[in-house]
N, C-alpha and C positions, 0 to 999 in steps of 0.2 A: 111620237111615242112608239109607233110600230117600228120605225127605223132603229130606235134605241134598243128595243127588244131584240131585233134581228142581229144587231151588232153584238149585244151581250151573249146571245146564243152562239154566234160565230166564235167569239173569244173563248167561251167555255169549251166548245168542241175542239178548237185548236190547242188549247192547253192540255186537255185530256189526251189528245192524240200524241202530243209531244212527250208527255210523261210515259205513255205506253210504249213508245219506240226507243226511249233511252235504255241502253244496256244496263242490266243489273250488275252490281259489283260481285267479285268472287266472295265466297263465304266458306272459311276454313272450319272444319270440324274434325275431331279425333275421337275414335271410340276404341276402347274405353278411355275416359278422361284421366283415369288413374288406375293403378293396379297394385295389389298387395300379394306378394309371394308367400306370405305366412312365415312359419318357422323354417329356416334353412341352416345349413352348416357352413362353417368357415371354408375358404378356399374353393368355393363353387362358382360356376358361371351360370347365371340365371338368364333365361331368354323369354321375351314376350313379344308377340306380334300385335301391333296396333293397326287400325285402319284409318287412313287420312282421306277425308272426303272434301269435295268442292260442291257445296249445295247452292252456290250462287249462279249468276247468269253470265259471267265472264271467266276467262282463263285465270286460274290460280297459279301463282308462281311462288315456289318455296325458295327463298333467297339464302337461308342459312338455317342450320340445325346445330345447336350446341348443347353440351351437357354440363352438369354441375361438378363432375368429378372425372378424373382420368380413368377411373375404374368402370365408367359407363360409356358405351359406344352405341351409336344409332346409325342405321342404314335405311334409306328410303328408296322405294322402287322407281319413282319418277318425281322430278322436281317441278313438273308442269302438268296440271290437271285441267282438262276441259270441263265445262259445266256438266255436273252429274257424274263425273268420274271419281274413282277412288284408287288408292294404291296402298300397298303394305309398307309399314315401317317397323323394322325389327330393332328392339332395344336389348342390349346385353349388359349385365351388371356382374362384376366380379366381387365376391364378398371378402376376399383376402383374409386378413386377420380381424375384421370388424367383429364387434360384439354388441348385442342388444339391437335396438331399433335403428334402422338406417333408412334414410329417405334420399333418393336421387332424382334429379329433375332434368327434363329434356325441354329445351326452349326451341320452338319452331317460329321462324320469322318468314312472313309472306307479304303479298300485296293486298291482303284483306283489309279494307279501310276501317272496319269496325274493330278488329282485333289483330293488328299487325304482328303481335307477339303472343303466341299461345304456349302455355306451359303445361306439361303433364308430369305426373309424379309416379315413381315406382317405389314401393316400400317392401321391407322385409325385416324379420326379427332373426338376427344371426345368433345361433347358439354354438357353444363349443362342442367339439366331437366327444 
């Protein structure tokens, strides 16, 4: 019985040590998750800076950033973030001849296993001059 108890204690200790030493995966987060420019005029270029974070324990790699419209452009400071690092991502939206409510989306693809594709939205209400 004593031997069995010692074996069980050894297995539990080994399992907890293994779990503690496994690297944590990357964790992508963007702040803010969405943004509303409010009322804007036609033919404007709107800009917003977002913060892209890696709150995980491994390197976060941004593999692709795409937008829902050719009038929306995104630029990121770094595509590789060490644990705890963050970088700026600038999003520009041209209102062109749009009218009313517009929603543009930015899709970020990464090696975050929990959410490999993260989408953010920018909104505006375009009014005529």
